C-alpha positions in Angstrom: 126.7 101.5 107.2 126.2 104.5 109.5 122.9 106.4 109.2 123.1 109.8 107.5 121.9 113.0 109.0 118.7 112.9 106.9 117.9 109.4 108.0 118.4 110.3 111.7 116.0 113.3 111.3 113.5 111.0 109.6 113.6 108.5 112.5 113.2 111.3 115.1 110.2 112.8 113.2 108.7 109.4 112.7 108.9 108.6 116.4 107.3 111.9 117.2 104.5 111.2 114.7 103.9 107.8 116.2 103.7 109.4 119.7 101.1 112.0 118.5 99.1 109.3 116.8 98.8 107.3 120.0 97.4 110.3 121.9 93.8 111.5 121.8 93.8 114.6 119.5 91.3 117.4 119.0 89.6 117.5 115.6 91.4 120.8 114.9 94.9 119.3 115.6 97.1 120.1 112.6 100.6 119.1 113.6 100.4 115.4 112.8 99.2 116.1 109.3 102.0 118.6 108.7 104.6 116.2 110.2 103.4 113.3 107.9 103.8 115.6 104.9 107.3 116.5 106.0 108.0 112.7 106.4 107.0 112.1 102.8 109.3 114.8 101.6 112.2 113.5 103.7 111.6 109.9 102.5 111.7 111.0 98.9 114.9 112.8 99.5 116.4 109.8 101.3 115.6 107.5 98.3 117.4 109.9 96.0 120.7 109.8 98.0 123.6 107.8 96.9 124.3 106.5 100.4 120.7 105.5 101.1 119.8 102.7 103.6 119.1 99.1 102.6 116.0 98.4 100.6 114.3 96.5 103.5 114.8 99.5 105.8 113.4 101.9 103.1 110.4 99.7 102.7 109.8 99.7 106.4 110.0 103.6 106.5 107.5 103.7 103.6 105.2 101.3 105.3 105.1 103.4 108.5 104.6 106.7 106.6 101.8 105.1 104.6 100.2 103.9 107.8 100.2 107.3 109.3 98.8 108.9 106.1 96.1 106.3 106.0 95.3 106.8 109.6 94.7 110.6 109.0 92.5 109.9 106.0 90.4 107.4 108.0 89.9 109.9 110.8 88.4 112.3 108.3 85.5 109.9 107.5 82.1 110.7 109.0 80.8 107.3 109.8 82.3 105.1 112.5 81.6 102.1 110.2 83.6 103.6 107.4 86.4 104.4 109.9 86.5 100.8 111.2 86.6 99.5 107.6 89.4 101.9 106.6 91.4 101.0 109.7 91.0 97.3 108.8 93.1 97.8 105.6 95.9 99.7 107.3 99.2 97.9 107.6 101.4 98.9 110.6 105.2 98.7 110.7 106.9 95.4 111.5 109.9 96.7 113.4 110.3 99.3 116.2 111.5 102.7 115.2 113.7 103.3 118.2 115.7 100.9 120.4 113.5 101.8 123.4 110.4 100.2 121.8 109.6 96.6 122.5 106.8 96.4 120.0 106.3 98.7 116.9 104.5 101.9 117.9 102.4 101.8 114.8 101.0 98.4 115.7 100.0 99.8 119.1 98.4 102.8 117.4 96.6 100.4 115.1 95.1 98.4 117.9 94.1 101.5 119.8 92.4 103.0 116.7 90.5 99.7 116.1 89.3 99.6 119.7 88.2 103.3 119.5 86.2 102.7 116.3 84.6 99.6 117.8 83.6 101.7 120.8 82.1 104.4 118.6 80.1 101.9 116.7 78.8 100.4 119.9 77.8 103.8 121.2 75.9 104.7 118.0 74.1 101.3 118.2 73.1 101.9 121.9 72.0 105.4 121.1 69.7 104.0 118.3 68.2 101.4 120.7 67.5 104.1 123.3 65.8 106.3 120.7 63.6 103.4 119.6 62.7 102.5 123.2 61.8 106.2 123.9 59.5 106.3 120.9 57.8 103.2 122.1 57.4 104.3 125.7 56.6 108.1 125.4 53.3 107.9 123.5 51.8 105.8 126.4 53.2 108.0 129.0 52.0 111.3 127.4 48.5 109.9 126.7 48.6 110.6 123.0 45.7 109.7 120.7 45.4 106.5 118.8 46.4 108.2 115.5 49.5 109.6 117.1 50.3 106.3 118.6 49.9 104.7 115.2 52.2 107.3 113.7 54.8 106.6 116.4 54.6 102.9 115.7 55.0 103.4 112.0 58.0 105.7 112.6 59.5 103.1 114.9 59.0 100.5 112.1 60.7 102.7 109.6 63.6 103.4 112.0 63.9 99.7 112.8 64.0 98.9 109.0 66.8 101.5 108.4 68.7 100.1 111.4 68.4 96.6 110.0 69.6 97.8 106.6 72.6 99.5 108.2 73.5 96.4 110.3 73.2 94.2 107.2 75.3 96.6 105.2 77.9 96.7 108.0 78.0 92.9 108.1 78.4 92.7 104.3 81.2 95.3 104.4 83.0 93.4 107.2 82.5 90.1 105.3 83.9 91.7 102.2 86.9 93.0 104.2 87.6 89.6 105.6 87.3 88.0 102.1 89.6 90.6 100.7 92.1 90.0 103.5 92.0 86.2 103.0 92.5 86.6 99.3 95.4 88.9 99.9 97.0 86.4 102.3 96.4 83.6 99.8 98.0 85.7 97.0 101.0 86.4 99.3 101.4 82.7 100.0 101.3 81.9 96.3 103.8 84.6 95.5 106.0 83.4 98.3 105.9 79.8 97.0 106.6 81.0 93.5 109.6 82.9 94.8 110.9 79.8 96.6 110.4 77.7 93.5 112.2 80.3 91.4 115.1 80.4 93.9 115.4 76.7 94.0 115.4 76.6 90.2 118.1 79.2 90.1 120.2 77.2 92.6 119.8 74.1 90.5 120.7 75.9 87.4 123.9 77.2 89.1 124.8 73.7 90.3 124.2 72.3 86.8 126.4 75.0 85.3 129.2 74.2 87.7 128.9 70.5 87.0 128.9 71.2 83.2 132.0 73.3 83.6 133.8 70.6 85.6 132.8 67.9 83.0 134.0 70.2 80.2 137.4 70.6 81.9 137.7 66.8 82.4 136.8 66.2 78.8 139.4 68.7 77.6 142.0 67.1 79.7 141.0 63.6 78.5 141.2 64.8 74.9 144.7 66.2 75.4 145.8 62.9 77.0 144.4 61.0 74.0 146.2 63.2 71.5 149.5 62.7 73.4 149.2 58.9 73.4 148.3 58.8 69.7 151.4 60.9 68.9 153.7 58.6 70.9 152.2 55.5 69.2 152.8 57.0 65.8 156.4 57.9 66.6 157.0 54.4 67.9 155.5 52.9 64.7 157.6 55.1 62.5 160.8 54.2 64.4 160.0 50.6 64.2 159.4 50.8 60.4 162.7 52.7 60.0 164.7 50.2 62.0 163.0 47.3 60.2 163.9 48.8 56.8 167.5 49.2 57.9 167.7 45.6 59.1 166.0 44.4 55.9 168.6 46.2 53.8 171.5 44.7 55.9 170.2 41.2 55.8 169.3 41.2 52.1 172.0 43.2 50.2 171.4 44.4 46.7 172.0 41.7 44.0 174.9 42.3 41.7 
């Protein structure tokens, strides 16, 4: 079925949004957010049409729109760790939007965003390490008193403690994300196996129904044949009795 005008407009705007998401944008950039809102409105209108696309294609459109929406929400987070965790749960599209794409653009955007968040986390970690080293080196260079050196060491210990807590929290969050991802994949496999089992059961039920119908037809035909043979046998017996009676009367006439 040919694509409608609304679907073509949705595909063009979706391709434009994917191109904007792949670029480095200013924090004050507003076009992508407005475009994604327009995509949601167009997708709702497309689902209401009588000549709407196939369910698989509609699900793919919804998946890409949800990915772009989640990407915008992740960019609004303040911490790079939160951004990385939010991007971990994003699901890019499975098929290209246009014929020119070899791989889905949303998948490329997802990989770029994950790499960008990893770089930000690395930069923050290196900045923290530099700050700690500066606190350790500067008191000796500036010739501070022993009390000031002791305060600097205590401050360094507090900062190191907070850094260890942040790293531990980040590791726990990543572990939780991996566990959630594994559980989701396991649930998907179980659902897939259940669907396969249900499909097999339905096919077997259909086959049994066809066999039962064939056997019923054969039984009905057999019953009809049995009735016909019984009728003929009864007719033959009646004729035989009739002829026998006539012969009996002829052979043994009535006594006078």
